[in-house]
NUSE-176492 format. One record per residue: y, z, x of N, C-alpha, C in turn; chain; residue in three letters. Coordinates in nm, 3 decimals, padded with zeros to 5 digits. Atoms other than C-alpha are relative to their C-alpha. Layout:
// NUSE-176492
     npy     npz     npx    capy    capz    capx     cpy     cpz     cpx mol type
       Y       Z       X       Y       Z       X       Y       Z       X   A  ALA
...
// end
This chain:
// NUSE-176492
     npy     npz     npx    capy    capz    capx     cpy     cpz     cpx mol type
  00.066  00.123 -00.041 -02.309 -00.330  01.205 -00.151  00.008 -00.063   A  MET
  00.127  00.003  00.057 -02.614 -00.424  00.990 -00.096 -00.083  00.085   A  SER
  00.089  00.070 -00.069 -02.884 -00.507  01.235 -00.111 -00.037 -00.084   A  ILE
  00.110  00.018  00.091 -03.122 -00.498  00.946  00.013 -00.144 -00.075   A  ARG
 -00.019  00.139  00.072 -02.973 -00.804  00.761  00.029 -00.093  00.105   A  HIS
 -00.007  00.101 -00.095 -02.890 -00.964  01.087 -00.135 -00.067  00.033   A  GLY
  00.135  00.059 -00.019 -03.267 -01.000  01.154 -00.072 -00.053 -00.110   A  LEU
  00.038  00.058  00.120 -03.332 -01.091  00.813  00.037 -00.140 -00.001   A  LEU
 -00.076  00.126 -00.025 -03.091 -01.390  00.863 -00.065 -00.092  00.082   A  ALA
  00.069  00.077 -00.116 -03.261 -01.506  01.168 -00.148 -00.035 -00.044   A  LEU
  00.139  00.035  00.044 -03.610 -01.475  01.000 -00.002 -00.100 -00.086   A  LEU
 -00.002  00.096  00.117 -03.504 -01.683  00.727 -00.009 -00.138  00.050   A  GLU
  00.001  00.116 -00.062 -03.502 -01.969  00.959 -00.149 -00.022  00.045   A  ARG
  00.138  00.019 -00.020 -03.865 -01.922  01.039 -00.061  00.136  00.074   A  GLY
  00.068 -00.128 -00.066 -04.110 -01.662  01.178  00.051  00.017  00.154   A  PRO
 -00.046 -00.036 -00.134 -04.013 -01.500  01.516 -00.066  00.145  00.034   A  ARG
  00.056 -00.109 -00.064 -04.132 -01.232  01.736  00.132  00.090  00.048   A  TYR
 -00.117 -00.102 -00.025 -03.918 -00.917  01.859  00.082 -00.055  00.101   A  GLY
 -00.083  00.035 -00.128 -03.787 -01.039  02.193  00.077 -00.129 -00.034   A  SER
 -00.060  00.122  00.050 -03.702 -01.378  02.042  00.115  00.032 -00.086   A  GLN
 -00.103 -00.042  00.094 -03.505 -01.219  01.761  00.129  00.068  00.074   A  LEU
 -00.107 -00.056 -00.107 -03.320 -01.006  02.025  00.087 -00.094  00.069   A  ARG
 -00.068  00.107 -00.072 -03.224 -01.320  02.212  00.087 -00.076 -00.081   A  THR
 -00.075  00.063  00.085 -03.115 -01.500  01.919  00.129  00.057 -00.083   A  GLU
 -00.108 -00.086  00.052 -02.906 -01.231  01.772  00.104  00.015  00.110   A  PHE
 -00.111 -00.020 -00.091 -02.713 -01.180  02.099  00.064 -00.153  00.018   A  GLU
 -00.059  00.146 -00.050 -02.677 -01.558  02.153  00.090 -00.035 -00.133   A  SER
 -00.092  00.027  00.127 -02.523 -01.564  01.777  00.117  00.074  00.006   A  ARG
 -00.123 -00.059 -00.010 -02.291 -01.302  01.840  00.075  00.034  00.127   A  THR
 -00.083 -00.002 -00.157 -02.196 -01.354  02.211 -00.021  00.120  00.059   A  GLY
  00.041 -00.139 -00.074 -02.367 -01.026  02.324  00.108  00.108 -00.049   A  SER
 -00.103 -00.130  00.020 -02.079 -00.827  02.152 -00.069  00.127 -00.046   A  THR
  00.074 -00.147  00.067 -02.341 -00.588  01.974 -00.148 -00.018  00.087   A  TRP
  00.137  00.016 -00.076 -02.625 -00.599  02.247 -00.107  00.085 -00.063   A  PRO
  00.099 -00.060  00.062 -02.959 -00.494  02.119 -00.101  00.036  00.120   A  LEU
  00.097  00.008 -00.059 -03.263 -00.362  02.292 -00.111 -00.025 -00.056   A  ASN
  00.115  00.051  00.087 -03.620 -00.475  02.218 -00.048  00.122 -00.072   A  VAL
  00.048 -00.107  00.102 -03.706 -00.104  02.099  00.051  00.001 -00.133   A  GLY
 -00.067 -00.026  00.130 -03.441 -00.118  01.854 -00.040 -00.110 -00.104   A  GLN
  00.026  00.107  00.096 -03.534 -00.452  01.725 -00.164  00.027 -00.070   A  VAL
  00.129 -00.024  00.048 -03.909 -00.355  01.691 -00.002  00.134 -00.103   A  TYR
 -00.022 -00.112  00.099 -03.813 -00.032  01.515  00.059 -00.022 -00.131   A  THR
 -00.057  00.031  00.113 -03.598 -00.221  01.275 -00.101 -00.074 -00.076   A  THR
  00.111  00.083  00.054 -03.889 -00.472  01.213 -00.092  00.089 -00.074   A  LEU
  00.102 -00.096  00.074 -04.112 -00.177  01.129  00.038  00.057 -00.129   A  ALA
 -00.076 -00.057  00.123 -03.863 -00.047  00.868 -00.010 -00.118 -00.105   A  ARG
 -00.012  00.113  00.099 -03.838 -00.385  00.706 -00.144 -00.033 -00.049   A  LEU
  00.143  00.026  00.041 -04.211 -00.428  00.697 -00.045  00.125 -00.110   A  GLU
  00.008 -00.103  00.094 -04.225 -00.084  00.528  00.049 -00.020 -00.145   A  ARG
 -00.046  00.028  00.104 -03.998 -00.189  00.277 -00.021 -00.125 -00.072   A  ASP
  00.066  00.146  00.047 -04.184 -00.518  00.202  00.113 -00.099  00.006   A  GLY
 -00.081  00.122 -00.033 -03.900 -00.731  00.342 -00.033 -00.100  00.100   A  LEU
  00.045  00.108 -00.100 -04.075 -00.889  00.621 -00.166  00.049  00.007   A  VAL
  00.140 -00.018 -00.020 -04.454 -00.929  00.691 -00.050 -00.068  00.130   A  ALA
  00.055  00.067 -00.111 -04.658 -01.012  01.001 -00.037 -00.139 -00.036   A  PRO
  00.017  00.151  00.023 -04.688 -01.397  01.018 -00.093 -00.064  00.107   A  GLY
  00.068  00.070 -00.098 -04.966 -01.436  01.285  00.047  00.020  00.153   A  GLY
 -00.046 -00.023 -00.151 -04.923 -01.478  01.667  00.027 -00.161  00.036   A  GLU
 -00.017  00.119 -00.076 -04.796 -01.762  01.876 -00.096 -00.030  00.111   A  ASP
  00.101  00.026 -00.084 -04.969 -01.927  02.150 -00.006  00.086  00.114   A  SER
 -00.007 -00.126 -00.107 -04.844 -01.643  02.397 -00.067  00.098 -00.046   A  ALA
  00.061 -00.143  00.055 -05.006 -01.374  02.172  00.110  00.069 -00.039   A  GLY
 -00.105 -00.111  00.046 -04.662 -01.248  02.050 -00.020 -00.012 -00.152   A  HIS
  00.014 -00.019  00.140 -04.677 -01.110  01.702  00.123 -00.042 -00.079   A  THR
 -00.116  00.067  00.076 -04.463 -01.309  01.463  00.030  00.074 -00.124   A  LEU
 -00.045 -00.076  00.114 -04.272 -01.169  01.176  00.053 -00.118 -00.106   A  TYR
 -00.049  00.101  00.108 -04.172 -01.370  00.862  00.066  00.078 -00.130   A  ALA
 -00.072 -00.062  00.113 -03.940 -01.288  00.583 -00.083 -00.017 -00.144   A  ILE
  00.075  00.013  00.119 -04.084 -01.220  00.243  00.106 -00.028 -00.116   A  THR
 -00.081  00.041  00.123 -03.954 -01.324 -00.117  00.121  00.127 -00.029   A  ASP
 -00.083 -00.110  00.003 -03.811 -00.955 -00.133  00.108 -00.022  00.105   A  SER
 -00.089 -00.002 -00.122 -03.651 -01.000  00.200  00.103 -00.112 -00.032   A  GLY
 -00.096  00.099  00.030 -03.477 -01.326  00.073  00.107  00.037 -00.124   A  ARG
 -00.103 -00.063  00.116 -03.346 -01.158 -00.228  00.086  00.105  00.051   A  THR
 -00.086 -00.100 -00.058 -03.215 -00.859 -00.019  00.102 -00.085  00.084   A  GLU
 -00.085  00.076 -00.084 -03.054 -01.109  00.222  00.118 -00.070 -00.096   A  LEU
 -00.106  00.065  00.068 -02.890 -01.306 -00.055  00.104  00.107 -00.069   A  ARG
 -00.091 -00.112  00.069 -02.762 -00.994 -00.220  00.120  00.058  00.117   A  GLU
 -00.090 -00.057 -00.105 -02.615 -00.886  00.120  00.109 -00.093  00.035   A  TRP
 -00.077  00.105 -00.032 -02.432 -01.217  00.166  00.102  00.004 -00.120   A  TYR
 -00.077  00.007  00.127 -02.272 -01.175 -00.201  00.072  00.120  00.002   A  GLU
 -00.077 -00.127  00.020 -02.182 -00.799 -00.164  00.094  00.011  00.104   A  ARG
 -00.121 -00.037 -00.087 -01.838 -00.712 -00.014 -00.047  00.122  00.101   A  PRO
  00.010 -00.128 -00.085 -01.846 -00.468  00.289  00.059  00.113 -00.059   A  VAL
 -00.057 -00.129  00.051 -01.817 -00.135  00.163  00.121  00.084  00.106   A  ASP
 -00.084 -00.090 -00.097 -01.496  00.044  00.318  00.023  00.124 -00.051   A  ARG
 -00.036 -00.135  00.050 -01.520  00.355  00.122 -00.038  00.095  00.103   A  ALA
  00.021 -00.068 -00.118 -01.663  00.522  00.438  00.021 -00.075  00.122   A  ASN
 -00.038  00.078 -00.121 -01.499  00.344  00.732 -00.087  00.087  00.122   A  PRO
  00.054 -00.061 -00.120 -01.680  00.388  01.065  00.105  00.085  00.076   A  PRO
 -00.060 -00.086 -00.085 -01.575  00.655  01.312  00.054 -00.076  00.092   A  ARG
 -00.064  00.072 -00.107 -01.309  00.497  01.526  00.052  00.118  00.118   A  ASP
 -00.016 -00.110 -00.097 -01.311  00.679  01.866  00.158  00.022  00.030   A  GLU
 -00.163  00.008 -00.034 -00.930  00.588  01.936  00.071  00.086 -00.095   A  LEU
 -00.042 -00.092  00.100 -00.839  00.744  01.617 -00.008  00.118  00.010   A  SER
  00.029 -00.142 -00.022 -01.003  01.051  01.674  00.067  00.054  00.115   A  ILE
 -00.069 -00.054 -00.134 -00.873  01.084  02.031  00.154  00.026 -00.021   A  LYS
 -00.140 -00.003  00.032 -00.517  01.031  01.905  00.035  00.140 -00.093   A  LEU
 -00.042 -00.106  00.090 -00.555  01.279  01.629 -00.038  00.168  00.061   A  ALA
  00.014 -00.116 -00.083 -00.698  01.533  01.858  00.107  00.036  00.113   A  MET
 -00.124 -00.023 -00.110 -00.427  01.481  02.112  00.138  00.055 -00.049   A  ALA
 -00.102 -00.045  00.046 -00.167  01.549  01.874  00.023  00.167  00.002   A  VAL
  00.004 -00.136  00.002 -00.029  01.904  01.941 -00.087  00.080  00.115   A  GLY
  00.079 -00.076 -00.120 -00.264  01.963  02.220  00.097  00.036  00.133   A  ALA
 -00.108 -00.048 -00.083 -00.055  02.162  02.474 -00.002 -00.065  00.132   A  PRO
  00.002  00.062 -00.133 -00.206  02.004  02.797 -00.033 -00.143  00.008   A  SER
  00.020  00.132 -00.005 -00.215  01.650  02.680  00.136 -00.086 -00.020   A  VAL
 -00.124  00.077  00.001  00.071  01.382  02.735 -00.058 -00.116 -00.114   A  ASP
  00.063  00.098  00.090 -00.007  01.174  02.418  00.064 -00.134  00.024   A  ILE
 -00.059  00.152 -00.026  00.241  00.901  02.508 -00.066 -00.046  00.119   A  ARG
  00.092  00.065 -00.111  00.042  00.855  02.827 -00.132 -00.047 -00.045   A  ALA
  00.127  00.042  00.061 -00.268  00.841  02.629  00.017 -00.154 -00.069   A  VAL
 -00.021  00.118  00.079 -00.110  00.566  02.422  00.038 -00.130  00.094   A  ILE
 -00.021  00.103 -00.118  00.019  00.379  02.726 -00.116 -00.056  00.048   A  GLN
  00.125  00.042 -00.060 -00.307  00.373  02.885 -00.103 -00.086 -00.101   A  SER
  00.093  00.057  00.089 -00.493  00.259  02.582  00.068 -00.128 -00.028   A  GLN
 -00.051  00.121  00.041 -00.231 -00.021  02.505 -00.025 -00.101  00.114   A  ARG
  00.033  00.076 -00.103 -00.282 -00.144  02.862 -00.152 -00.063 -00.006   A  HIS
  00.136  00.026  00.020 -00.676 -00.161  02.797  00.003 -00.115 -00.122   A  ALA
  00.002  00.077  00.112 -00.616 -00.322  02.460  00.060 -00.141  00.014   A  THR
 -00.055  00.112 -00.020 -00.386 -00.598  02.580 -00.090 -00.078  00.099   A  ILE
  00.094  00.066 -00.100 -00.629 -00.688  02.872 -00.116 -00.045 -00.097   A  LYS
  00.109  00.051  00.084 -00.911 -00.717  02.606  00.018 -00.120 -00.079   A  ALA
 -00.044  00.094  00.076 -00.701 -00.923  02.399 -00.001 -00.140  00.090   A  MET
  00.004  00.104 -00.108 -00.644 -01.162  02.708 -00.141 -00.047  00.023   A  GLN
  00.148  00.031 -00.024 -01.020 -01.176  02.778 -00.056 -00.075 -00.124   A  ASP
  00.060  00.085  00.146 -01.111 -01.247  02.411  00.085 -00.139  00.001   A  TYR
 -00.065  00.127  00.032 -00.847 -01.521  02.414 -00.062 -00.105  00.107   A  THR
  00.050  00.091 -00.103 -00.986 -01.696  02.734 -00.148 -00.033 -00.069   A  ARG
  00.134  00.036  00.065 -01.351 -01.674  02.580  00.025 -00.079 -00.120   A  LEU
 -00.031  00.093  00.116 -01.212 -01.835  02.268  00.015 -00.132  00.047   A  LYS
 -00.039  00.127 -00.038 -01.086 -02.127  02.459 -00.127 -00.054  00.042   A  ALA
  00.130  00.054 -00.044 -01.436 -02.160  02.617 -00.085 -00.051 -00.116   A  THR
  00.099  00.040  00.125 -01.616 -02.138  02.280  00.050 -00.123 -00.075   A  ALA
 -00.057  00.115  00.060 -01.378 -02.373  02.121 -00.016 -00.135  00.062   A  LEU
  00.036  00.124 -00.073 -01.439 -02.630  02.387 -00.145 -00.027 -00.028   A  ALA
  00.130  00.030  00.024 -01.787 -02.597  02.337 -00.038 -00.051 -00.138   A  ALA
  00.006  00.041  00.124 -01.761 -02.639  01.968  00.044 -00.161 -00.007   A  VAL
 -00.062  00.145 -00.019 -01.563 -02.961  02.028 -00.064 -00.099  00.062   A  GLU
  00.089  00.100 -00.059 -01.794 -03.108  02.244 -00.136 -00.048 -00.055   A  SER
  00.117  00.030  00.093 -02.071 -03.119  01.984 -00.137  00.026  00.089   A  GLY
  00.125 -00.031 -00.047 -02.348 -02.960  02.189 -00.102  00.030 -00.086   A  ARG
  00.096 -00.026  00.077 -02.671 -02.904  02.049 -00.013  00.166 -00.058   A  SER
 -00.005 -00.138  00.051 -02.599 -02.509  02.021  00.123  00.008 -00.064   A  ARG
 -00.127 -00.009  00.071 -02.299 -02.582  01.817  00.010  00.112 -00.119   A  GLU
 -00.009 -00.116  00.104 -02.408 -02.344  01.537  00.034  00.150  00.057   A  ARG
 -00.048 -00.117 -00.072 -02.405 -02.048  01.783  00.120  00.001  00.041   A  ASP
 -00.143 -00.014 -00.030 -02.088 -02.149  01.934  00.096  00.013 -00.091   A  ASP
 -00.078 -00.024  00.116 -01.931 -02.167  01.582 -00.014  00.164 -00.039   A  VAL
  00.017 -00.145  00.033 -02.055 -01.813  01.520  00.048  00.078  00.084   A  ALA
 -00.040 -00.084 -00.095 -01.956 -01.686  01.842  00.158 -00.028 -00.005   A  TRP
 -00.128  00.024  00.002 -01.601 -01.850  01.806  00.056  00.097 -00.138   A  LEU
 -00.060 -00.086  00.096 -01.557 -01.661  01.465  00.001  00.149  00.041   A  LEU
  00.000 -00.168 -00.060 -01.668 -01.313  01.635  00.109  00.015  00.067   A  VAL
 -00.119 -00.033 -00.080 -01.409 -01.372  01.886  00.115 -00.008 -00.061   A  LEU
 -00.122  00.008  00.059 -01.140 -01.463  01.658  00.031  00.134 -00.067   A  GLU
  00.019 -00.126  00.056 -01.227 -01.137  01.469  00.058  00.099  00.086   A  GLN
  00.001 -00.098 -00.084 -01.228 -00.949  01.785  00.176  00.005  00.045   A  LEU
 -00.146  00.004 -00.031 -00.859 -01.086  01.871  00.108  00.051 -00.103   A  ILE
 -00.095 -00.057  00.106 -00.705 -01.003  01.545 -00.010  00.153 -00.017   A  PHE
  00.033 -00.149 -00.014 -00.869 -00.651  01.573  00.100  00.041  00.114   A  GLN
 -00.090 -00.041 -00.097 -00.694 -00.602  01.901  00.158 -00.002 -00.016   A  THR
 -00.172  00.017  00.031 -00.353 -00.744  01.787  00.048  00.115 -00.076   A  GLU
 -00.037 -00.104  00.085 -00.368 -00.513  01.510 -00.001  00.141  00.068   A  ALA
  00.002 -00.120 -00.074 -00.456 -00.211  01.739  00.118  00.010  00.075   A  GLU
 -00.126 -00.009 -00.061 -00.170 -00.295  01.951  00.110  00.030 -00.055   A  ALA
 -00.084 -00.037  00.098  00.057 -00.286  01.681  00.010  00.139 -00.052   A  ARG
  00.021 -00.120  00.054 -00.071  00.036  01.556  00.029  00.107  00.114   A  TRP
 -00.038 -00.067 -00.086 -00.026  00.177  01.897  00.154  00.025  00.022   A  LEU
 -00.136 -00.009 -00.002  00.325  00.081  01.906  00.064  00.094 -00.106   A  ASP
 -00.040 -00.075  00.115  00.357  00.249  01.568  00.001  00.139  00.012   A  HIS
  00.018 -00.146 -00.041  00.221  00.567  01.679  00.090  00.057  00.095   A  CYS
 -00.084 -00.043 -00.087  00.435  00.585  01.970  00.170  00.014 -00.049   A  GLU
 -00.144 -00.021  00.067  00.767  00.527  01.768 -00.024  00.114 -00.108   A  ALA
  00.011 -00.104  00.095  00.641  00.759  01.507  00.015  00.159  00.063   A  ARG
 -00.005 -00.125 -00.083  00.586  01.046  01.769  00.144  00.026  00.071   A  LEU
 -00.127 -00.023 -00.073  00.928  00.986  01.931  00.097  00.060 -00.125   A  VAL
 -00.080 -00.055  00.114  01.094  01.037  01.566 -00.041  00.147 -00.019   A  ARG
  00.025 -00.136  00.037  00.897  01.337  01.509  00.029  00.114  00.105   A  LEU
 -00.018 -00.107 -00.111  00.987  01.500  01.850  00.142  00.023 -00.014   A  SER
 -00.117 -00.061 -00.001  01.336  01.511  01.772  00.024  00.099 -00.092   A  GLN
 -00.031 -00.123  00.091  01.492  01.830  01.614  00.013 -00.036 -00.128   A  PRO
 -00.020  00.019  00.109  01.471  01.831  01.260  00.130  00.012 -00.065   A  ALA
 -00.148 -00.022  00.036  01.819  01.954  01.218  00.097 -00.067  00.077   A  ASP
 -00.104  00.083 -00.103  01.978  01.718  01.451  00.105 -00.073 -00.106   A  ARG
 -00.102  00.076  00.090  02.149  01.528  01.159  00.078  00.108 -00.064   A  ARG
 -00.088 -00.085  00.072  02.246  01.836  00.973  00.096  00.074  00.088   A  ALA
 -00.080 -00.041 -00.088  02.406  01.969  01.299  00.134 -00.057  00.024   A  ALA
 -00.125  00.063 -00.030  02.661  01.708  01.309  00.107  00.036 -00.099   A  GLN
 -00.101 -00.040  00.091  02.998  01.794  01.166  00.035 -00.115 -00.101   A  PRO
 -00.048  00.094  00.106  03.099  01.628  00.840  00.152 -00.052  00.050   A  GLU
 -00.158  00.036 -00.022  03.425  01.421  00.850  00.094  00.076 -00.096   A  PRO
 -00.101 -00.097  00.080  03.725  01.635  00.744  00.043 -00.095 -00.116   A  PRO
 -00.061  00.052  00.131  03.853  01.569  00.396  00.155  00.032 -00.016   A  GLN
 -00.159 -00.021  00.034  04.216  01.539  00.294  00.018  00.108 -00.103   A  ALA
 -00.015 -00.107  00.106  04.330  01.863  00.117  00.107 -00.036 -00.100   A  GLU
 -00.112  00.052  00.094  04.548  01.815 -00.199  00.130  00.085  00.037   A  PRO
 -00.118 -00.077 -00.036  04.902  01.903 -00.156  00.032  00.135 -00.094   A  PRO
 -00.006 -00.126  00.066  05.005  02.255 -00.231  00.160  00.015 -00.068   A  VAL
 -00.130  00.005  00.077  05.303  02.305 -00.485  00.073  00.131  00.070   A  ALA
 -00.069 -00.127 -00.049  05.590  02.551 -00.361  00.000  00.084 -00.126   A  ALA
  00.025 -00.101  00.107  05.607  02.864 -00.529  00.116 -00.001 -00.105   A  ALA
 -00.085  00.014  00.124  05.771  02.865 -00.864  00.042 -00.124 -00.037   A  GLY
  00.008  00.141  00.065  05.727  02.500 -00.906 -00.103 -00.015 -00.107   A  GLU
  00.118  00.024  00.080  05.537  02.364 -01.189 -00.069 -00.115  00.056   A  ASP
  00.103  00.112 -00.065  05.255  02.102 -01.142  00.061 -00.114 -00.004   A  ALA
 -00.069  00.121 -00.008  05.508  01.834 -01.237  00.047 -00.041  00.125   A  VAL
 -00.059  00.066 -00.124  05.583  01.613 -00.954  00.162 -00.026 -00.013   A  THR
 -00.162 -00.001 -00.012  05.954  01.639 -00.855  00.051 -00.158  00.012   A  ALA
 -00.044  00.146 -00.031  06.155  01.305 -00.874  00.063 -00.004  00.167   A  SER
 -00.050  00.000 -00.133  06.242  01.182 -00.533  00.159  00.014  00.015   A  PRO
 -00.161  00.000  00.001  06.615  01.274 -00.404  00.059 -00.120  00.014   A  ALA
 -00.076  00.139  00.007  06.853  00.988 -00.429  00.038 -00.003  00.163   A  PRO
 -00.022  00.056 -00.138  06.908  00.800 -00.106  00.135 -00.042  00.005   A  THR
 -00.155  00.050 -00.018  07.234  00.692  00.032  00.042 -00.123 -00.066   A  ALA
 -00.024  00.129  00.077  07.197  00.371 -00.127 -00.008  00.007 -00.149   A  THR
  00.026  00.006  00.147  07.128  00.502 -00.468  00.153  00.082 -00.068   A  THR
 -00.124 -00.054  00.067  07.455  00.577 -00.688 -00.041  00.072 -00.132   A  ARG
  00.049 -00.049  00.124  07.418  00.820 -00.960  00.073 -00.052 -00.106   A  PRO
 -00.059  00.076  00.145  07.478  00.701 -01.315  00.078  00.101 -00.068   A  ARG
 -00.101 -00.071  00.057  07.776  00.848 -01.484  00.025 -00.064 -00.140   A  THR
 -00.047  00.059  00.132  07.884  00.806 -01.863  00.131 -00.044  00.032   A  ALA
 -00.135  00.061  00.002  08.191  00.583 -01.907  00.083  00.073 -00.120   A  ARG
 -00.102 -00.075  00.109  08.489  00.757 -02.091  00.077 -00.109 -00.074   A  THR
 -00.073  00.092  00.082  08.615  00.540 -02.373  00.139  00.045 -00.008   A  ARG
 -00.135 -00.026  00.014  08.980  00.529 -02.376  00.046 -00.021 -00.154   A  ARG
 -00.043  00.016  00.146  09.155  00.567 -02.731  00.115 -00.088 -00.019   A  GLY
// end
């Protein structure tokens, strides 16, 4: 989560002070990623050091305002145009937990999956209810429509994420069930018997004997011509 670029995006709309940036950031993202004031001012100090923001005077209450610089606008534009790098994915606690639980003698990994699935489905239901509220706010055309649309997009991403997590948990459980079965289970199953070829009697050639005549079969005899 790039707080650095998020603050630059808010400053592009005009000079702001630290607490104001914190409030607008949380309003835009629905407090999904809460910030503290110290974190905001630390980021602002780094942005100022890099020449991306500069002090912009004070407001009537004496708050120090920060304004985005031309370099900051260039950095922000490049951030919007640059795809998010997935080469180094963020550490996911759930993935690490399941990876560590595999083979742990005192851990019932299926119980861990069941517990997480319950929490994931509950989160999905909560996000869905919040989405309905955000959608109603957008359709009502209130003055904070921009923030409501932004919050709606964040909520929908969270819903898709939890749906994918629930499917992944189902996959993990199915995978573990298959791996827990003995590897030689199928190999131990008897193969169906195969018909053996007929064995010729002793002294017989490999040529198949003609069938014996039946009661309805009359032997053919040569006719004797009379002189």
